[in-house]
N, CA, C and O atoms as a GROMACS GRO file, in nm:
protein
  300
    1MET      N    1   7.647  -6.418   9.855
    1MET     CA    2   7.676  -6.356   9.992
    1MET      C    3   7.711  -6.208   9.953
    1MET      O    4   7.767  -6.175   9.849
    2TYR      N    5   7.673  -6.131  10.045
    2TYR     CA    6   7.698  -5.981  10.036
    2TYR      C    7   7.790  -5.926  10.160
    2TYR      O    8   7.754  -5.961  10.273
    3VAL      N    9   7.890  -5.853  10.150
    3VAL     CA   10   7.952  -5.793  10.246
    3VAL      C   11   7.968  -5.651  10.211
    3VAL      O   12   8.012  -5.608  10.104
    4ASN      N   13   7.917  -5.566  10.335
    4ASN     CA   14   7.903  -5.431  10.319
    4ASN      C   15   7.828  -5.381  10.198
    4ASN      O   16   7.875  -5.288  10.132
    5GLY      N   17   7.700  -5.447  10.160
    5GLY     CA   18   7.619  -5.428  10.070
    5GLY      C   19   7.679  -5.460   9.910
    5GLY      O   20   7.622  -5.425   9.806
    6LYS      N   21   7.794  -5.525   9.918
    6LYS     CA   22   7.846  -5.555   9.783
    6LYS      C   23   7.851  -5.715   9.765
    6LYS      O   24   7.903  -5.778   9.857
    7LYS      N   25   7.806  -5.776   9.667
    7LYS     CA   26   7.792  -5.898   9.626
    7LYS      C   27   7.930  -5.958   9.601
    7LYS      O   28   8.007  -5.907   9.519
    8ILE      N   29   7.964  -6.079   9.678
    8ILE     CA   30   8.091  -6.136   9.663
    8ILE      C   31   8.082  -6.236   9.548
    8ILE      O   32   7.989  -6.317   9.542
    9GLU      N   33   8.175  -6.229   9.461
    9GLU     CA   34   8.190  -6.318   9.340
    9GLU      C   35   8.261  -6.434   9.399
    9GLU      O   36   8.372  -6.419   9.450
   10GLU      N   37   8.192  -6.570   9.394
   10GLU     CA   38   8.241  -6.678   9.436
   10GLU      C   39   8.273  -6.770   9.319
   10GLU      O   40   8.214  -6.878   9.321
   11GLY      N   41   8.345  -6.750   9.232
   11GLY     CA   42   8.384  -6.844   9.110
   11GLY      C   43   8.409  -6.973   9.125
   11GLY      O   44   8.395  -7.055   9.035
   12TYR      N   45   8.457  -7.007   9.269
   12TYR     CA   46   8.513  -7.127   9.300
   12TYR      C   47   8.388  -7.228   9.330
   12TYR      O   48   8.408  -7.349   9.346
   13LEU      N   49   8.260  -7.171   9.338
   13LEU     CA   50   8.161  -7.249   9.385
   13LEU      C   51   8.095  -7.324   9.240
   13LEU      O   52   8.090  -7.262   9.134
   14GLY      N   53   8.055  -7.442   9.253
   14GLY     CA   54   7.990  -7.512   9.146
   14GLY      C   55   7.858  -7.434   9.112
   14GLY      O   56   7.801  -7.364   9.197
   15SER      N   57   7.812  -7.448   8.985
   15SER     CA   58   7.690  -7.396   8.944
   15SER      C   59   7.570  -7.454   9.024
   15SER      O   60   7.468  -7.388   9.041
   16ASP      N   61   7.586  -7.572   9.069
   16ASP     CA   62   7.466  -7.635   9.138
   16ASP      C   63   7.464  -7.581   9.268
   16ASP      O   64   7.368  -7.618   9.336
   17VAL      N   65   7.556  -7.491   9.330
   17VAL     CA   66   7.551  -7.463   9.477
   17VAL      C   67   7.453  -7.336   9.494
   17VAL      O   68   7.481  -7.231   9.436
   18VAL      N   69   7.346  -7.345   9.568
   18VAL     CA   70   7.252  -7.240   9.597
   18VAL      C   71   7.310  -7.142   9.700
   18VAL      O   72   7.339  -7.185   9.811
   19THR      N   73   7.328  -7.020   9.670
   19THR     CA   74   7.382  -6.914   9.759
   19THR      C   75   7.297  -6.812   9.803
   19THR      O   76   7.333  -6.738   9.894
   20GLU      N   77   7.187  -6.799   9.749
   20GLU     CA   78   7.076  -6.719   9.792
   20GLU      C   79   6.996  -6.766   9.898
   20GLU      O   80   6.957  -6.883   9.897
   21SER      N   81   6.965  -6.680   9.998
   21SER     CA   82   6.889  -6.729  10.113
   21SER      C   83   6.772  -6.633  10.148
   21SER      O   84   6.794  -6.512  10.158
   22PHE      N   85   6.659  -6.682  10.166
   22PHE     CA   86   6.543  -6.607  10.228
   22PHE      C   87   6.546  -6.590  10.379
   22PHE      O   88   6.469  -6.513  10.436
   23ILE      N   89   6.630  -6.659  10.440
   23ILE     CA   90   6.640  -6.668  10.599
   23ILE      C   91   6.685  -6.532  10.637
   23ILE      O   92   6.617  -6.462  10.712
   24LEU      N   93   6.806  -6.489  10.583
   24LEU     CA   94   6.877  -6.358  10.625
   24LEU      C   95   6.880  -6.258  10.520
   24LEU      O   96   6.954  -6.266  10.422
   25ASN      N   97   6.795  -6.160  10.545
   25ASN     CA   98   6.794  -6.044  10.439
   25ASN      C   99   6.822  -5.915  10.528
   25ASN      O  100   6.758  -5.885  10.630
   26ASP      N  101   6.935  -5.839  10.470
   26ASP     CA  102   6.963  -5.730  10.526
   26ASP      C  103   7.013  -5.742  10.674
   26ASP      O  104   6.977  -5.665  10.763
   27PHE      N  105   7.100  -5.847  10.692
   27PHE     CA  106   7.150  -5.888  10.826
   27PHE      C  107   7.284  -5.812  10.858
   27PHE      O  108   7.377  -5.804  10.777
   28GLU      N  109   7.287  -5.760  10.977
   28GLU     CA  110   7.421  -5.700  11.032
   28GLU      C  111   7.465  -5.767  11.130
   28GLU      O  112   7.391  -5.800  11.222
   29VAL      N  113   7.610  -5.804  11.125
   29VAL     CA  114   7.696  -5.856  11.242
   29VAL      C  115   7.713  -5.751  11.349
   29VAL      O  116   7.761  -5.641  11.320
   30PRO      N  117   7.671  -5.785  11.487
   30PRO     CA  118   7.681  -5.673  11.572
   30PRO      C  119   7.840  -5.659  11.621
   30PRO      O  120   7.914  -5.758  11.617
   31GLU      N  121   7.886  -5.535  11.666
   31GLU     CA  122   8.019  -5.512  11.700
   31GLU      C  123   8.063  -5.632  11.807
   31GLU      O  124   7.992  -5.658  11.904
   32GLY      N  125   8.173  -5.692  11.782
   32GLY     CA  126   8.227  -5.774  11.886
   32GLY      C  127   8.182  -5.916  11.857
   32GLY      O  128   8.196  -6.000  11.946
   33TYR      N  129   8.124  -5.951  11.734
   33TYR     CA  130   8.086  -6.075  11.706
   33TYR      C  131   8.120  -6.117  11.576
   33TYR      O  132   8.151  -6.033  11.491
   34TYR      N  133   8.118  -6.247  11.549
   34TYR     CA  134   8.163  -6.305  11.411
   34TYR      C  135   8.055  -6.396  11.359
   34TYR      O  136   7.993  -6.474  11.433
   35PHE      N  137   8.032  -6.382  11.223
   35PHE     CA  138   7.942  -6.466  11.153
   35PHE      C  139   8.019  -6.567  11.086
   35PHE      O  140   8.109  -6.537  11.008
   36MET      N  141   7.984  -6.698  11.117
   36MET     CA  142   8.068  -6.828  11.077
   36MET      C  143   7.975  -6.903  10.977
   36MET      O  144   7.859  -6.933  11.007
   37MET      N  145   8.024  -6.926  10.871
   37MET     CA  146   7.938  -7.022  10.780
   37MET      C  147   8.021  -7.154  10.774
   37MET      O  148   8.143  -7.168  10.778
   38GLY      N  149   7.923  -7.247  10.765
   38GLY     CA  150   7.990  -7.382  10.734
   38GLY      C  151   8.026  -7.406  10.580
   38GLY      O  152   7.965  -7.342  10.494
   39ASP      N  153   8.123  -7.494  10.546
   39ASP     CA  154   8.158  -7.504  10.411
   39ASP      C  155   8.048  -7.584  10.340
   39ASP      O  156   8.052  -7.590  10.217
   40ASN      N  157   7.952  -7.644  10.404
   40ASN     CA  158   7.856  -7.729  10.329
   40ASN      C  159   7.742  -7.633  10.325
   40ASN      O  160   7.638  -7.668  10.381
   41ARG      N  161   7.747  -7.516  10.267
   41ARG     CA  162   7.652  -7.411  10.281
   41ARG      C  163   7.515  -7.444  10.269
   41ARG      O  164   7.439  -7.371  10.334
   42GLU      N  165   7.452  -7.559  10.186
   42GLU     CA  166   7.328  -7.588  10.189
   42GLU      C  167   7.265  -7.658  10.304
   42GLU      O  168   7.147  -7.647  10.340
   43ARG      N  169   7.362  -7.733  10.361
   43ARG     CA  170   7.320  -7.803  10.478
   43ARG      C  171   7.380  -7.789  10.627
   43ARG      O  172   7.358  -7.863  10.723
   44SER      N  173   7.465  -7.672  10.623
   44SER     CA  174   7.530  -7.644  10.755
   44SER      C  175   7.443  -7.592  10.860
   44SER      O  176   7.360  -7.507  10.829
   45SER      N  177   7.452  -7.634  10.985
   45SER     CA  178   7.396  -7.562  11.089
   45SER      C  179   7.505  -7.474  11.154
   45SER      O  180   7.589  -7.521  11.231
   46ASP      N  181   7.499  -7.342  11.117
   46ASP     CA  182   7.600  -7.245  11.123
   46ASP      C  183   7.538  -7.123  11.182
   46ASP      O  184   7.427  -7.130  11.235
   47CYS      N  185   7.599  -7.019  11.177
   47CYS     CA  186   7.534  -6.881  11.243
   47CYS      C  187   7.399  -6.852  11.168
   47CYS      O  188   7.324  -6.772  11.224
   48ARG      N  189   7.363  -6.898  11.064
   48ARG     CA  190   7.245  -6.868  10.993
   48ARG      C  191   7.151  -6.932  11.082
   48ARG      O  192   7.042  -6.874  11.088
   49THR      N  193   7.164  -7.034  11.152
   49THR     CA  194   7.081  -7.119  11.238
   49THR      C  195   7.100  -7.080  11.376
   49THR      O  196   7.001  -7.057  11.445
   50LEU      N  197   7.228  -7.069  11.428
   50LEU     CA  198   7.257  -7.046  11.571
   50LEU      C  199   7.266  -6.905  11.614
   50LEU      O  200   7.244  -6.872  11.730
   51GLY      N  201   7.294  -6.832  11.534
   51GLY     CA  202   7.329  -6.676  11.558
   51GLY      C  203   7.467  -6.653  11.570
   51GLY      O  204   7.545  -6.747  11.580
   52CYS      N  205   7.507  -6.529  11.571
   52CYS     CA  206   7.642  -6.478  11.570
   52CYS      C  207   7.731  -6.533  11.689
   52CYS      O  208   7.663  -6.580  11.780
   53ILE      N  209   7.854  -6.537  11.708
   53ILE     CA  210   7.940  -6.586  11.799
   53ILE      C  211   7.999  -6.479  11.862
   53ILE      O  212   8.064  -6.405  11.788
   54PRO      N  213   7.995  -6.449  11.985
   54PRO     CA  214   8.060  -6.333  12.063
   54PRO      C  215   8.213  -6.352  12.052
   54PRO      O  216   8.252  -6.466  12.075
   55LYS      N  217   8.296  -6.270  12.025
   55LYS     CA  218   8.439  -6.280  12.023
   55LYS      C  219   8.501  -6.340  12.136
   55LYS      O  220   8.593  -6.420  12.122
   56ASN      N  221   8.454  -6.302  12.259
   56ASN     CA  222   8.502  -6.355  12.385
   56ASN      C  223   8.470  -6.508  12.414
   56ASN      O  224   8.521  -6.568  12.509
   57LYS      N  225   8.384  -6.565  12.327
   57LYS     CA  226   8.347  -6.710  12.356
   57LYS      C  227   8.433  -6.788  12.254
   57LYS      O  228   8.437  -6.911  12.258
   58MET      N  229   8.501  -6.720  12.165
   58MET     CA  230   8.587  -6.815  12.079
   58MET      C  231   8.722  -6.840  12.113
   58MET      O  232   8.786  -6.749  12.163
   59GLU      N  233   8.773  -6.946  12.094
   59GLU     CA  234   8.896  -6.998  12.152
   59GLU      C  235   8.944  -7.107  12.053
   59GLU      O  236   8.869  -7.177  11.986
   60GLY      N  237   9.099  -7.112  12.052
   60GLY     CA  238   9.142  -7.224  11.975
   60GLY      C  239   9.267  -7.154  11.907
   60GLY      O  240   9.298  -7.037  11.929
   61ARG      N  241   9.334  -7.238  11.824
   61ARG     CA  242   9.442  -7.177  11.732
   61ARG      C  243   9.426  -7.266  11.611
   61ARG      O  244   9.357  -7.368  11.607
   62VAL      N  245   9.502  -7.211  11.508
   62VAL     CA  246   9.497  -7.265  11.379
   62VAL      C  247   9.627  -7.364  11.368
   62VAL      O  248   9.744  -7.329  11.388
   63VAL      N  249   9.579  -7.497  11.331
   63VAL     CA  250   9.689  -7.613  11.326
   63VAL      C  251   9.716  -7.640  11.191
   63VAL      O  252   9.828  -7.681  11.161
   64ARG      N  253   9.631  -7.622  11.107
   64ARG     CA  254   9.647  -7.624  10.958
   64ARG      C  255   9.575  -7.540  10.865
   64ARG      O  256   9.455  -7.523  10.887
   65LYS      N  257   9.630  -7.483  10.760
   65LYS     CA  258   9.545  -7.416  10.661
   65LYS      C  259   9.560  -7.482  10.542
   65LYS      O  260   9.672  -7.521  10.509
   66SER      N  261   9.441  -7.505  10.454
   66SER     CA  262   9.444  -7.569  10.344
   66SER      C  263   9.358  -7.501  10.233
   66SER      O  264   9.275  -7.414  10.262
   67MET      N  265   9.382  -7.545  10.103
   67MET     CA  266   9.285  -7.470  10.016
   67MET      C  267   9.246  -7.578   9.903
   67MET      O  268   9.326  -7.662   9.862
   68ALA      N  269   9.116  -7.565   9.860
   68ALA     CA  270   9.077  -7.669   9.750
   68ALA      C  271   9.166  -7.625   9.634
   68ALA      O  272   9.189  -7.510   9.598
   69PHE      N  273   9.214  -7.752   9.578
   69PHE     CA  274   9.277  -7.729   9.438
   69PHE      C  275   9.204  -7.743   9.322
   69PHE      O  276   9.260  -7.728   9.213
   70ARG      N  277   9.085  -7.771   9.331
   70ARG     CA  278   8.985  -7.789   9.232
   70ARG      C  279   8.988  -7.679   9.126
   70ARG      O  280   8.968  -7.704   9.007
   71SER      N  281   9.014  -7.548   9.176
   71SER     CA  282   9.013  -7.442   9.086
   71SER      C  283   9.137  -7.442   8.977
   71SER      O  284   9.133  -7.379   8.871
   72PHE      N  285   9.238  -7.516   9.016
   72PHE     CA  286   9.360  -7.516   8.948
   72PHE      C  287   9.328  -7.619   8.813
   72PHE      O  288   9.397  -7.611   8.712
   73TRP      N  289   9.233  -7.699   8.823
   73TRP     CA  290   9.229  -7.798   8.702
   73TRP      C  291   9.101  -7.752   8.616
   73TRP      O  292   9.062  -7.821   8.522
   74LYS      N  293   9.043  -7.638   8.652
   74LYS     CA  294   8.937  -7.593   8.550
   74LYS      C  295   8.992  -7.550   8.426
   74LYS      O  296   9.104  -7.500   8.421
   75ASN      N  297   8.908  -7.568   8.308
   75ASN     CA  298   8.965  -7.539   8.184
   75ASN      C  299   8.930  -7.372   8.163
   75ASN      O  300   8.966  -7.313   8.061
   0.00000   0.00000   0.00000
C-alpha cells in the first residue's frame, strides 16, 4: 500500500499476505471521498471493487475500538 507515493511498511502483516495489486495502479482518491479497505485484504469486496465512498454518504459512530495483540507475542 502506498500513501502519497510512499510505501507504507506493514510489519504487522504475515509474510503470506499479498499486498501488491494489479487492479489499482497510480490511483488517486478524489476530494471529499474516502478509500476503505477490508481487513481481509485478499478477499474483501471493498473500495477496490466498489469505488470510493463520498463523505456525505457515510454515517455512523464508533462503538468500540480494538487492536490485534498478535504483534505483542512476536519474538
